[in-house]
C-alpha positions as CSV (number, residue, x, y, z in Angstrom):
1,M,-16.8,4.1,-75.5
2,E,-13.5,5.8,-76.4
3,M,-10.8,4.8,-78.4
4,T,-7.2,6.2,-76.5
5,K,-5.1,3.7,-78.6
6,C,-5.2,2.8,-81.6
7,P,-5.7,-1.5,-82.6
8,K,-3.7,-1.5,-85.9
9,C,-0.4,0.7,-84.9
10,G,-0.6,1.6,-81.2
11,S,-0.7,5.2,-81.5
12,T,-2.2,7.0,-79.0
13,E,-3.0,10.5,-81.2
14,I,-6.3,10.0,-81.4
15,D,-9.1,12.0,-82.6
16,R,-13.0,12.2,-82.1
17,G,-15.8,13.2,-84.3
18,K,-18.9,12.5,-86.1
19,T,-19.9,11.1,-89.5
20,M,-21.0,14.1,-91.6
21,S,-23.4,14.6,-93.9
22,S,-24.7,17.3,-95.8
23,T,-28.9,16.1,-95.3
24,W,-28.6,14.0,-91.9
25,S,-26.9,13.2,-88.8
26,P,-25.9,9.3,-88.8
27,K,-27.6,7.3,-86.1
28,Y,-27.8,3.8,-85.1
29,I,-31.2,1.9,-85.9
30,S,-31.2,-1.5,-84.8
31,A,-33.5,-4.0,-87.1
32,K,-35.2,-5.3,-83.7
33,Q,-36.5,-1.3,-83.0
34,K,-40.0,-0.3,-83.7
35,M,-39.6,3.4,-83.1
36,F,-36.6,5.7,-84.9
37,S,-37.2,9.0,-82.9
38,Q,-34.6,8.0,-80.3
39,A,-31.7,6.5,-82.0
40,P,-28.3,7.7,-80.6
41,E,-25.8,9.2,-82.7
42,V,-22.7,7.9,-84.1
43,V,-19.1,8.7,-82.8
44,A,-16.2,8.3,-84.8
45,F,-12.6,7.7,-83.7
46,V,-9.8,8.2,-86.3
47,C,-6.1,7.2,-85.4
48,L,-3.8,10.4,-86.7
49,N,-1.0,8.1,-87.5
50,C,-2.5,5.5,-89.8
51,G,-6.1,6.3,-90.4
52,Y,-7.8,3.4,-88.6
53,L,-11.5,4.7,-88.2
54,E,-13.7,3.3,-85.5
55,F,-17.5,3.9,-85.0
56,Y,-19.4,3.6,-81.6
57,T,-22.8,4.3,-79.8
58,D,-24.7,4.6,-76.8
59,T,-25.8,1.3,-76.0
60,E,-27.8,2.1,-73.2
61,K,-30.1,4.0,-75.5
62,V,-30.0,1.2,-77.9
63,R,-31.4,-1.4,-74.9
64,Q,-33.5,1.2,-73.9
65,N,-35.1,1.5,-78.2
66,L,-35.4,-2.3,-78.3
67,K,-37.2,-2.5,-75.3
68,E,-39.8,0.0,-76.4
């Protein structure tokens, strides 16, 4: 998933990145998921005009994890 236009202000000045922590890399783990080793990374998009922030993850990896 890509955010190319801000849903809040309409700006196309969008930067892609990741959330950051000093001890771990954010992952998405479903409450229904049994295994945690294949958790997909979280990608962040921020609007450089208004600061709106959205997070996305790889939905195919989430679906695969739910099948395991």
